[in-house]
All heavy atoms as a GROMACS GRO file, in nm:
protein
  503
    1MET      N    1   0.082  -0.118   0.000
    1MET     CA    2   0.000   0.000   0.000
    1MET      C    3   0.088   0.126   0.000
    1MET      O    4   0.053   0.224  -0.065
    1MET     CB    5  -0.092   0.000   0.121
    1MET     CG    6  -0.191   0.110   0.117
    1MET     SD    7  -0.325   0.072   0.228
    1MET     CE    8  -0.390   0.232   0.253
    2SER      N    9   0.198   0.123   0.071
    2SER     CA   10   0.287   0.239   0.075
    2SER      C   11   0.340   0.273  -0.063
    2SER      O   12   0.344   0.391  -0.102
    2SER     CB   13   0.404   0.215   0.170
    2SER     OG   14   0.358   0.206   0.302
    3ALA      N   15   0.381   0.172  -0.138
    3ALA     CA   16   0.434   0.197  -0.273
    3ALA      C   17   0.328   0.259  -0.362
    3ALA      O   18   0.356   0.353  -0.437
    3ALA     CB   19   0.485   0.067  -0.334
    4TRP      N   20   0.207   0.211  -0.354
    4TRP     CA   21   0.098   0.266  -0.434
    4TRP      C   22   0.072   0.412  -0.397
    4TRP      O   23   0.060   0.498  -0.485
    4TRP     CB   24  -0.028   0.184  -0.413
    4TRP     CG   25  -0.150   0.249  -0.468
    4TRP    CD1   26  -0.184   0.263  -0.599
    4TRP    CD2   27  -0.254   0.314  -0.394
    4TRP    NE1   28  -0.304   0.330  -0.612
    4TRP    CE2   29  -0.347   0.363  -0.486
    4TRP    CE3   30  -0.276   0.332  -0.258
    4TRP    CZ2   31  -0.462   0.430  -0.446
    4TRP    CZ3   32  -0.390   0.400  -0.219
    4TRP    CH2   33  -0.481   0.448  -0.313
    5ARG      N   34   0.067   0.443  -0.268
    5ARG     CA   35   0.041   0.580  -0.225
    5ARG      C   36   0.154   0.673  -0.265
    5ARG      O   37   0.130   0.785  -0.308
    5ARG     CB   38   0.018   0.585  -0.074
    5ARG     CG   39  -0.113   0.518  -0.035
    5ARG     CD   40  -0.140   0.534   0.108
    5ARG     NE   41  -0.136   0.678   0.135
    5ARG     CZ   42  -0.182   0.733   0.245
    5ARG    NH1   43  -0.231   0.660   0.338
    5ARG    NH2   44  -0.175   0.864   0.263
    6GLN      N   45   0.277   0.627  -0.253
    6GLN     CA   46   0.391   0.710  -0.290
    6GLN      C   47   0.396   0.734  -0.440
    6GLN      O   48   0.441   0.839  -0.486
    6GLN     CB   49   0.522   0.648  -0.240
    6GLN     CG   50   0.533   0.654  -0.090
    6GLN     CD   51   0.650   0.574  -0.036
    6GLN    OE1   52   0.717   0.502  -0.110
    6GLN    NE2   53   0.674   0.588   0.093
    7ARG      N   54   0.349   0.641  -0.519
    7ARG     CA   55   0.344   0.656  -0.664
    7ARG      C   56   0.225   0.743  -0.705
    7ARG      O   57   0.235   0.826  -0.794
    7ARG     CB   58   0.336   0.520  -0.732
    7ARG     CG   59   0.339   0.526  -0.884
    7ARG     CD   60   0.325   0.388  -0.949
    7ARG     NE   61   0.192   0.330  -0.925
    7ARG     CZ   62   0.166   0.227  -0.844
    7ARG    NH1   63   0.263   0.165  -0.781
    7ARG    NH2   64   0.044   0.182  -0.828
    8ALA      N   65   0.113   0.725  -0.639
    8ALA     CA   66  -0.010   0.795  -0.677
    8ALA      C   67  -0.003   0.944  -0.647
    8ALA      O   68  -0.058   1.024  -0.724
    8ALA     CB   69  -0.129   0.733  -0.605
    9PHE      N   70   0.063   0.982  -0.540
    9PHE     CA   71   0.065   1.124  -0.503
    9PHE      C   72   0.127   1.212  -0.612
    9PHE      O   73   0.063   1.309  -0.656
    9PHE     CB   74   0.134   1.145  -0.368
    9PHE     CG   75   0.143   1.289  -0.329
    9PHE    CD1   76   0.030   1.360  -0.296
    9PHE    CD2   77   0.265   1.354  -0.328
    9PHE    CE1   78   0.037   1.494  -0.261
    9PHE    CE2   79   0.274   1.487  -0.294
    9PHE     CZ   80   0.160   1.557  -0.260
   10PRO      N   81   0.248   1.183  -0.661
   10PRO     CA   82   0.303   1.266  -0.769
   10PRO      C   83   0.217   1.263  -0.896
   10PRO      O   84   0.207   1.363  -0.968
   10PRO     CB   85   0.441   1.207  -0.797
   10PRO     CG   86   0.474   1.122  -0.680
   10PRO     CD   87   0.345   1.083  -0.618
   11GLU      N   88   0.153   1.150  -0.922
   11GLU     CA   89   0.064   1.141  -1.038
   11GLU      C   90  -0.057   1.233  -1.020
   11GLU      O   91  -0.101   1.297  -1.116
   11GLU     CB   92   0.019   0.997  -1.060
   11GLU     CG   93   0.131   0.906  -1.106
   11GLU     CD   94   0.091   0.759  -1.110
   11GLU    OE1   95  -0.022   0.724  -1.070
   11GLU    OE2   96   0.175   0.678  -1.152
   12ASP      N   97  -0.110   1.240  -0.900
   12ASP     CA   98  -0.223   1.330  -0.873
   12ASP      C   99  -0.182   1.476  -0.886
   12ASP      O  100  -0.257   1.557  -0.939
   12ASP     CB  101  -0.280   1.303  -0.734
   12ASP     CG  102  -0.354   1.171  -0.725
   12ASP    OD1  103  -0.385   1.112  -0.831
   12ASP    OD2  104  -0.380   1.126  -0.612
   13VAL      N  105  -0.063   1.510  -0.837
   13VAL     CA  106  -0.014   1.648  -0.850
   13VAL      C  107   0.003   1.682  -0.998
   13VAL      O  108  -0.038   1.789  -1.043
   13VAL     CB  109   0.118   1.667  -0.772
   13VAL    CG1  110   0.180   1.802  -0.802
   13VAL    CG2  111   0.095   1.650  -0.622
   14ALA      N  112   0.061   1.591  -1.075
   14ALA     CA  113   0.081   1.614  -1.218
   14ALA      C  114  -0.053   1.630  -1.289
   14ALA      O  115  -0.069   1.718  -1.375
   14ALA     CB  116   0.161   1.500  -1.280
   15PHE      N  117  -0.151   1.548  -1.257
   15PHE     CA  118  -0.284   1.559  -1.317
   15PHE      C  119  -0.346   1.694  -1.284
   15PHE      O  120  -0.401   1.762  -1.370
   15PHE     CB  121  -0.376   1.447  -1.269
   15PHE     CG  122  -0.517   1.462  -1.316
   15PHE    CD1  123  -0.554   1.420  -1.443
   15PHE    CD2  124  -0.614   1.520  -1.235
   15PHE    CE1  125  -0.685   1.437  -1.488
   15PHE    CE2  126  -0.744   1.537  -1.279
   15PHE     CZ  127  -0.779   1.494  -1.406
   16ASN      N  128  -0.336   1.733  -1.158
   16ASN     CA  129  -0.392   1.861  -1.113
   16ASN      C  130  -0.329   1.977  -1.190
   16ASN      O  131  -0.399   2.064  -1.242
   16ASN     CB  132  -0.369   1.878  -0.963
   16ASN     CG  133  -0.447   1.991  -0.906
   16ASN    OD1  134  -0.568   1.982  -0.895
   16ASN    ND2  135  -0.379   2.098  -0.867
   17ASN      N  136  -0.197   1.977  -1.199
   17ASN     CA  137  -0.126   2.083  -1.271
   17ASN      C  138  -0.160   2.082  -1.420
   17ASN      O  139  -0.183   2.186  -1.480
   17ASN     CB  140   0.025   2.071  -1.251
   17ASN     CG  141   0.066   2.100  -1.108
   17ASN    OD1  142  -0.006   2.165  -1.032
   17ASN    ND2  143   0.183   2.051  -1.070
   18GLY      N  144  -0.162   1.963  -1.479
   18GLY     CA  145  -0.191   1.950  -1.622
   18GLY      C  146  -0.332   1.990  -1.658
   18GLY      O  147  -0.359   2.031  -1.771
   19SER      N  148  -0.425   1.978  -1.564
   19SER     CA  149  -0.564   2.013  -1.588
   19SER      C  150  -0.595   2.160  -1.561
   19SER      O  151  -0.707   2.205  -1.584
   19SER     CB  152  -0.656   1.926  -1.501
   19SER     OG  153  -0.641   1.791  -1.535
   20GLY      N  154  -0.496   2.230  -1.508
   20GLY     CA  155  -0.517   2.370  -1.477
   20GLY      C  156  -0.605   2.393  -1.355
   20GLY      O  157  -0.665   2.500  -1.340
   21LEU      N  158  -0.614   2.294  -1.269
   21LEU     CA  159  -0.695   2.307  -1.148
   21LEU      C  160  -0.621   2.389  -1.043
   21LEU      O  161  -0.498   2.393  -1.044
   21LEU     CB  162  -0.729   2.169  -1.093
   21LEU     CG  163  -0.813   2.081  -1.185
   21LEU    CD1  164  -0.818   1.938  -1.133
   21LEU    CD2  165  -0.953   2.138  -1.196
   22PRO      N  166  -0.694   2.455  -0.953
   22PRO     CA  167  -0.627   2.534  -0.850
   22PRO      C  168  -0.556   2.445  -0.750
   22PRO      O  169  -0.593   2.330  -0.730
   22PRO     CB  170  -0.741   2.611  -0.784
   22PRO     CG  171  -0.863   2.530  -0.811
   22PRO     CD  172  -0.839   2.462  -0.944
   23GLY      N  173  -0.454   2.500  -0.686
   23GLY     CA  174  -0.382   2.428  -0.582
   23GLY      C  175  -0.256   2.365  -0.635
   23GLY      O  176  -0.239   2.345  -0.755
   24GLY      N  177  -0.167   2.337  -0.543
   24GLY     CA  178  -0.040   2.276  -0.577
   24GLY      C  179  -0.016   2.153  -0.492
   24GLY      O  180  -0.111   2.090  -0.443
   25GLN      N  181   0.109   2.122  -0.473
   25GLN     CA  182   0.146   2.001  -0.401
   25GLN      C  183   0.090   2.000  -0.258
   25GLN      O  184   0.039   1.898  -0.212
   25GLN     CB  185   0.297   1.984  -0.399
   25GLN     CG  186   0.343   1.855  -0.338
   25GLN     CD  187   0.492   1.834  -0.352
   25GLN    OE1  188   0.566   1.922  -0.393
   25GLN    NE2  189   0.537   1.716  -0.319
   26ALA      N  190   0.098   2.113  -0.189
   26ALA     CA  191   0.049   2.118  -0.050
   26ALA      C  192  -0.102   2.093  -0.045
   26ALA      O  193  -0.150   2.019   0.042
   26ALA     CB  194   0.083   2.252   0.013
   27GLU      N  195  -0.176   2.154  -0.137
   27GLU     CA  196  -0.321   2.136  -0.138
   27GLU      C  197  -0.360   1.992  -0.173
   27GLU      O  198  -0.455   1.937  -0.115
   27GLU     CB  199  -0.387   2.233  -0.236
   27GLU     CG  200  -0.386   2.378  -0.190
   27GLU     CD  201  -0.251   2.447  -0.206
   27GLU    OE1  202  -0.164   2.396  -0.280
   27GLU    OE2  203  -0.232   2.551  -0.143
   28ILE      N  204  -0.287   1.932  -0.264
   28ILE     CA  205  -0.315   1.792  -0.299
   28ILE      C  206  -0.285   1.702  -0.179
   28ILE      O  207  -0.359   1.607  -0.152
   28ILE     CB  208  -0.237   1.748  -0.424
   28ILE    CG1  209  -0.272   1.836  -0.544
   28ILE    CG2  210  -0.261   1.601  -0.455
   28ILE    CD1  211  -0.418   1.836  -0.582
   29ALA      N  212  -0.178   1.731  -0.108
   29ALA     CA  213  -0.146   1.652   0.012
   29ALA      C  214  -0.258   1.664   0.115
   29ALA      O  215  -0.302   1.563   0.173
   29ALA     CB  216  -0.014   1.698   0.074
   30LEU      N  217  -0.308   1.786   0.137
   30LEU     CA  218  -0.419   1.804   0.231
   30LEU      C  219  -0.542   1.729   0.184
   30LEU      O  220  -0.615   1.669   0.264
   30LEU     CB  221  -0.450   1.952   0.247
   30LEU     CG  222  -0.344   2.034   0.318
   30LEU    CD1  223  -0.378   2.182   0.311
   30LEU    CD2  224  -0.328   1.989   0.462
   31PHE      N  225  -0.566   1.731   0.054
   31PHE     CA  226  -0.679   1.658  -0.001
   31PHE      C  227  -0.664   1.508   0.025
   31PHE      O  228  -0.759   1.441   0.067
   31PHE     CB  229  -0.690   1.688  -0.151
   31PHE     CG  230  -0.811   1.629  -0.215
   31PHE    CD1  231  -0.937   1.678  -0.188
   31PHE    CD2  232  -0.799   1.525  -0.304
   31PHE    CE1  233  -1.050   1.625  -0.248
   31PHE    CE2  234  -0.911   1.470  -0.364
   31PHE     CZ  235  -1.036   1.521  -0.337
   32HIS      N  236  -0.544   1.455   0.002
   32HIS     CA  237  -0.519   1.313   0.030
   32HIS      C  238  -0.545   1.281   0.176
   32HIS      O  239  -0.607   1.179   0.208
   32HIS     CB  240  -0.375   1.275  -0.007
   32HIS     CG  241  -0.359   1.230  -0.147
   32HIS    ND1  242  -0.352   1.098  -0.182
   32HIS    CD2  243  -0.348   1.299  -0.263
   32HIS    CE1  244  -0.338   1.087  -0.312
   32HIS    NE2  245  -0.335   1.208  -0.364
   33TYR      N  246  -0.496   1.366   0.264
   33TYR     CA  247  -0.518   1.341   0.407
   33TYR      C  248  -0.666   1.340   0.439
   33TYR      O  249  -0.713   1.255   0.515
   33TYR     CB  250  -0.449   1.448   0.492
   33TYR     CG  251  -0.300   1.452   0.478
   33TYR    CD1  252  -0.231   1.571   0.503
   33TYR    CD2  253  -0.225   1.341   0.441
   33TYR    CE1  254  -0.093   1.578   0.491
   33TYR    CE2  255  -0.087   1.347   0.429
   33TYR     CZ  256  -0.022   1.465   0.454
   33TYR     OH  257   0.114   1.472   0.443
   34ALA      N  258  -0.741   1.433   0.382
   34ALA     CA  259  -0.883   1.440   0.410
   34ALA      C  260  -0.955   1.315   0.357
   34ALA      O  261  -1.040   1.258   0.426
   34ALA     CB  262  -0.942   1.567   0.348
   35ILE      N  263  -0.923   1.274   0.237
   35ILE     CA  264  -0.990   1.157   0.178
   35ILE      C  265  -0.950   1.030   0.251
   35ILE      O  266  -1.034   0.946   0.282
   35ILE     CB  267  -0.960   1.146   0.027
   35ILE    CG1  268  -1.014   1.266  -0.046
   35ILE    CG2  269  -1.014   1.016  -0.030
   35ILE    CD1  270  -1.164   1.288  -0.031
   36ASP      N  271  -0.822   1.014   0.281
   36ASP     CA  272  -0.780   0.895   0.354
   36ASP      C  273  -0.849   0.886   0.489
   36ASP      O  274  -0.891   0.779   0.532
   36ASP     CB  275  -0.628   0.893   0.374
   36ASP     CG  276  -0.553   0.873   0.245
   36ASP    OD1  277  -0.615   0.835   0.143
   36ASP    OD2  278  -0.430   0.896   0.245
   37GLY      N  279  -0.868   1.000   0.552
   37GLY     CA  280  -0.939   1.002   0.680
   37GLY      C  281  -1.084   0.964   0.664
   37GLY      O  282  -1.140   0.889   0.743
   38LEU      N  283  -1.148   1.013   0.558
   38LEU     CA  284  -1.287   0.980   0.531
   38LEU      C  285  -1.302   0.831   0.503
   38LEU      O  286  -1.393   0.766   0.554
   38LEU     CB  287  -1.339   1.062   0.413
   38LEU     CG  288  -1.481   1.032   0.366
   38LEU    CD1  289  -1.581   1.065   0.475
   38LEU    CD2  290  -1.511   1.107   0.239
   39MET      N  291  -1.212   0.776   0.425
   39MET     CA  292  -1.220   0.634   0.392
   39MET      C  293  -1.199   0.548   0.516
   39MET      O  294  -1.268   0.450   0.536
   39MET     CB  295  -1.121   0.598   0.283
   39MET     CG  296  -1.149   0.668   0.150
   39MET     SD  297  -1.317   0.642   0.090
   39MET     CE  298  -1.309   0.472   0.045
   40LEU      N  299  -1.100   0.585   0.597
   40LEU     CA  300  -1.076   0.509   0.720
   40LEU      C  301  -1.201   0.513   0.807
   40LEU      O  302  -1.242   0.411   0.861
   40LEU     CB  303  -0.955   0.565   0.794
   40LEU     CG  304  -0.920   0.493   0.923
   40LEU    CD1  305  -0.879   0.349   0.894
   40LEU    CD2  306  -0.809   0.567   0.995
   41ASP      N  307  -1.260   0.630   0.819
   41ASP     CA  308  -1.383   0.644   0.896
   41ASP      C  309  -1.492   0.555   0.839
   41ASP      O  310  -1.560   0.483   0.912
   41ASP     CB  311  -1.427   0.790   0.896
   41ASP     CG  312  -1.555   0.812   0.974
   41ASP    OD1  313  -1.549   0.809   1.098
   41ASP    OD2  314  -1.661   0.831   0.910
   42HIS      N  315  -1.508   0.559   0.709
   42HIS     CA  316  -1.614   0.482   0.643
   42HIS      C  317  -1.593   0.331   0.658
   42HIS      O  318  -1.690   0.256   0.671
   42HIS     CB  319  -1.621   0.520   0.496
   42HIS     CG  320  -1.730   0.452   0.421
   42HIS    ND1  321  -1.864   0.481   0.441
   42HIS    CD2  322  -1.727   0.354   0.329
   42HIS    CE1  323  -1.937   0.404   0.363
   42HIS    NE2  324  -1.856   0.327   0.293
   43LEU      N  325  -1.469   0.288   0.656
   43LEU     CA  326  -1.441   0.144   0.660
   43LEU      C  327  -1.432   0.087   0.801
   43LEU      O  328  -1.432  -0.035   0.818
   43LEU     CB  329  -1.310   0.115   0.585
   43LEU     CG  330  -1.316   0.142   0.434
   43LEU    CD1  331  -1.177   0.127   0.374
   43LEU    CD2  332  -1.415   0.050   0.366
   44THR      N  333  -1.423   0.173   0.901
   44THR     CA  334  -1.411   0.122   1.038
   44THR      C  335  -1.539   0.151   1.116
   44THR      O  336  -1.636   0.081   1.099
   44THR     CB  337  -1.287   0.183   1.107
   44THR    OG1  338  -1.296   0.326   1.105
   44THR    CG2  339  -1.159   0.137   1.039
   45ALA      N  340  -1.537   0.250   1.200
   45ALA     CA  341  -1.653   0.285   1.281
   45ALA      C  342  -1.697   0.426   1.245
   45ALA      O  343  -1.658   0.523   1.310
   45ALA     CB  344  -1.618   0.275   1.429
   46PRO      N  345  -1.775   0.440   1.140
   46PRO     CA  346  -1.808   0.573   1.090
   46PRO      C  347  -1.897   0.653   1.185
   46PRO      O  348  -1.982   0.598   1.253
   46PRO     CB  349  -1.882   0.546   0.959
   46PRO     CG  350  -1.934   0.408   0.971
   46PRO     CD  351  -1.839   0.335   1.061
   47ILE      N  352  -1.871   0.784   1.186
   47ILE     CA  353  -1.965   0.873   1.252
   47ILE      C  354  -2.077   0.895   1.151
   47ILE      O  355  -2.055   0.897   1.031
   47ILE     CB  356  -1.899   1.006   1.291
   47ILE    CG1  357  -1.838   1.078   1.171
   47ILE    CG2  358  -1.794   0.985   1.398
   47ILE    CD1  359  -1.789   1.217   1.200
   48ASP      N  360  -2.199   0.908   1.198
   48ASP     CA  361  -2.311   0.922   1.107
   48ASP      C  362  -2.365   1.063   1.115
   48ASP      O  363  -2.434   1.099   1.210
   48ASP     CB  364  -2.420   0.821   1.141
   48ASP     CG  365  -2.535   0.824   1.041
   48ASP    OD1  366  -2.516   0.876   0.929
   48ASP    OD2  367  -2.642   0.774   1.074
   49ILE      N  368  -2.330   1.145   1.014
   49ILE     CA  369  -2.382   1.282   1.011
   49ILE      C  370  -2.486   1.297   0.901
   49ILE      O  371  -2.525   1.408   0.868
   49ILE     CB  372  -2.268   1.384   0.996
   49ILE    CG1  373  -2.189   1.362   0.868
   49ILE    CG2  374  -2.177   1.381   1.117
   49ILE    CD1  375  -2.094   1.474   0.834
   50GLY      N  376  -2.528   1.187   0.844
   50GLY     CA  377  -2.632   1.190   0.743
   50GLY      C  378  -2.585   1.218   0.601
   50GLY      O  379  -2.667   1.243   0.514
   51LEU      N  380  -2.454   1.214   0.578
   51LEU     CA  381  -2.401   1.234   0.443
   51LEU      C  382  -2.344   1.103   0.390
   51LEU      O  383  -2.276   1.031   0.463
   51LEU     CB  384  -2.288   1.337   0.443
   51LEU     CG  385  -2.321   1.483   0.463
   51LEU    CD1  386  -2.194   1.566   0.467
   51LEU    CD2  387  -2.410   1.533   0.350
   52SER      N  388  -2.372   1.076   0.265
   52SER     CA  389  -2.306   0.962   0.202
   52SER      C  390  -2.160   0.999   0.178
   52SER      O  391  -2.122   1.117   0.186
   52SER     CB  392  -2.374   0.930   0.068
   52SER     OG  393  -2.350   1.035  -0.024
   53VAL      N  394  -2.078   0.902   0.145
   53VAL     CA  395  -1.938   0.930   0.114
   53VAL      C  396  -1.929   1.026  -0.004
   53VAL      O  397  -1.852   1.122  -0.002
   53VAL     CB  398  -1.860   0.800   0.085
   53VAL    CG1  399  -1.721   0.829   0.034
   53VAL    CG2  400  -1.853   0.714   0.212
   54ASP      N  401  -2.009   1.002  -0.108
   54ASP     CA  402  -2.007   1.090  -0.226
   54ASP      C  403  -2.046   1.233  -0.190
   54ASP      O  404  -1.985   1.329  -0.237
   54ASP     CB  405  -2.100   1.037  -0.334
   54ASP     CG  406  -2.048   0.911  -0.400
   54ASP    OD1  407  -1.928   0.881  -0.388
   54ASP    OD2  408  -2.130   0.842  -0.465
   55ALA      N  409  -2.147   1.248  -0.107
   55ALA     CA  410  -2.191   1.383  -0.067
   55ALA      C  411  -2.085   1.451   0.018
   55ALA      O  412  -2.062   1.572   0.003
   55ALA     CB  413  -2.323   1.374   0.008
   56ALA      N  414  -2.020   1.377   0.106
   56ALA     CA  415  -1.914   1.434   0.189
   56ALA      C  416  -1.798   1.482   0.104
   56ALA      O  417  -1.744   1.591   0.124
   56ALA     CB  418  -1.868   1.332   0.292
   57ILE      N  419  -1.760   1.404   0.005
   57ILE     CA  420  -1.651   1.443  -0.084
   57ILE      C  421  -1.690   1.566  -0.165
   57ILE      O  422  -1.611   1.660  -0.178
   57ILE     CB  423  -1.611   1.326  -0.176
   57ILE    CG1  424  -1.544   1.217  -0.093
   57ILE    CG2  425  -1.517   1.373  -0.287
   57ILE    CD1  426  -1.520   1.088  -0.168
   58SER      N  427  -1.810   1.569  -0.216
   58SER     CA  428  -1.856   1.686  -0.292
   58SER      C  429  -1.854   1.812  -0.206
   58SER      O  430  -1.810   1.918  -0.251
   58SER     CB  431  -1.997   1.664  -0.345
   58SER     OG  432  -1.998   1.563  -0.443
   59GLU      N  433  -1.898   1.800  -0.084
   59GLU     CA  434  -1.898   1.914   0.007
   59GLU      C  435  -1.755   1.960   0.036
   59GLU      O  436  -1.727   2.079   0.036
   59GLU     CB  437  -1.969   1.877   0.138
   59GLU     CG  438  -1.980   1.988   0.236
   59GLU     CD  439  -2.074   2.100   0.190
   59GLU    OE1  440  -2.160   2.078   0.104
   59GLU    OE2  441  -2.057   2.212   0.243
   60PHE      N  442  -1.668   1.866   0.060
   60PHE     CA  443  -1.527   1.898   0.086
   60PHE      C  444  -1.466   1.971  -0.032
   60PHE      O  445  -1.402   2.076  -0.016
   60PHE     CB  446  -1.451   1.769   0.117
   60PHE     CG  447  -1.308   1.791   0.152
   60PHE    CD1  448  -1.273   1.836   0.277
   60PHE    CD2  449  -1.208   1.768   0.059
   60PHE    CE1  450  -1.140   1.857   0.310
   60PHE    CE2  451  -1.075   1.788   0.091
   60PHE     CZ  452  -1.040   1.833   0.216
   61VAL      N  453  -1.486   1.921  -0.152
   61VAL     CA  454  -1.431   1.983  -0.272
   61VAL      C  455  -1.490   2.122  -0.291
   61VAL      O  456  -1.417   2.217  -0.322
   61VAL     CB  457  -1.455   1.894  -0.395
   61VAL    CG1  458  -1.419   1.967  -0.524
   61VAL    CG2  459  -1.375   1.765  -0.383
   62ASP      N  460  -1.620   2.137  -0.274
   62ASP     CA  461  -1.683   2.270  -0.289
   62ASP      C  462  -1.620   2.370  -0.194
   62ASP      O  463  -1.594   2.484  -0.230
   62ASP     CB  464  -1.834   2.261  -0.264
   62ASP     CG  465  -1.908   2.193  -0.375
   62ASP    OD1  466  -1.852   2.180  -0.486
   62ASP    OD2  467  -2.024   2.152  -0.352
   63ARG      N  468  -1.596   2.328  -0.071
   63ARG     CA  469  -1.537   2.420   0.027
   63ARG      C  470  -1.393   2.454  -0.005
   63ARG      O  471  -1.350   2.566   0.016
   63ARG     CB  472  -1.548   2.361   0.167
   63ARG     CG  473  -1.690   2.359   0.217
   63ARG     CD  474  -1.701   2.288   0.350
   63ARG     NE  475  -1.837   2.282   0.393
   63ARG     CZ  476  -1.882   2.340   0.505
   63ARG    NH1  477  -1.801   2.406   0.582
   63ARG    NH2  478  -2.008   2.328   0.536
   64ILE      N  479  -1.319   2.359  -0.056
   64ILE     CA  480  -1.178   2.385  -0.092
   64ILE      C  481  -1.171   2.482  -0.209
   64ILE      O  482  -1.086   2.572  -0.212
   64ILE     CB  483  -1.105   2.254  -0.126
   64ILE    CG1  484  -1.075   2.177   0.000
   64ILE    CG2  485  -0.974   2.283  -0.200
   64ILE    CD1  486  -1.009   2.045  -0.024
   65LEU      N  487  -1.257   2.467  -0.306
   65LEU     CA  488  -1.248   2.545  -0.429
   65LEU      C  489  -1.313   2.682  -0.418
   65LEU      O  490  -1.307   2.760  -0.513
   65LEU     CB  491  -1.308   2.467  -0.546
   65LEU     CG  492  -1.235   2.337  -0.579
   65LEU    CD1  493  -1.304   2.266  -0.693
   65LEU    CD2  494  -1.088   2.362  -0.610
   66GLN      N  495  -1.372   2.714  -0.305
   66GLN     CA  496  -1.434   2.846  -0.288
   66GLN      C  497  -1.330   2.952  -0.269
   66GLN      O  498  -1.231   2.944  -0.217
   66GLN     CB  499  -1.530   2.846  -0.170
   66GLN     CG  500  -1.655   2.772  -0.202
   66GLN     CD  501  -1.756   2.780  -0.090
   66GLN    OE1  502  -1.751   2.867  -0.003
   66GLN    NE2  503  -1.852   2.690  -0.090
   0.00000   0.00000   0.00000
């Protein structure tokens, strides 16, 4: 899993830069941390705030891009 994550991060940064999306390496790292935390929560003992995983991700992205 470590090798995959270490390979995926630079690929995500490159995709972000190539697509002209806002943010750089630091923002992508924060995004990874947020998503990894959400997934861990979802796969273990999730808190239930009434949002699906998809809705939570959409809300997170909307707030970051504002």
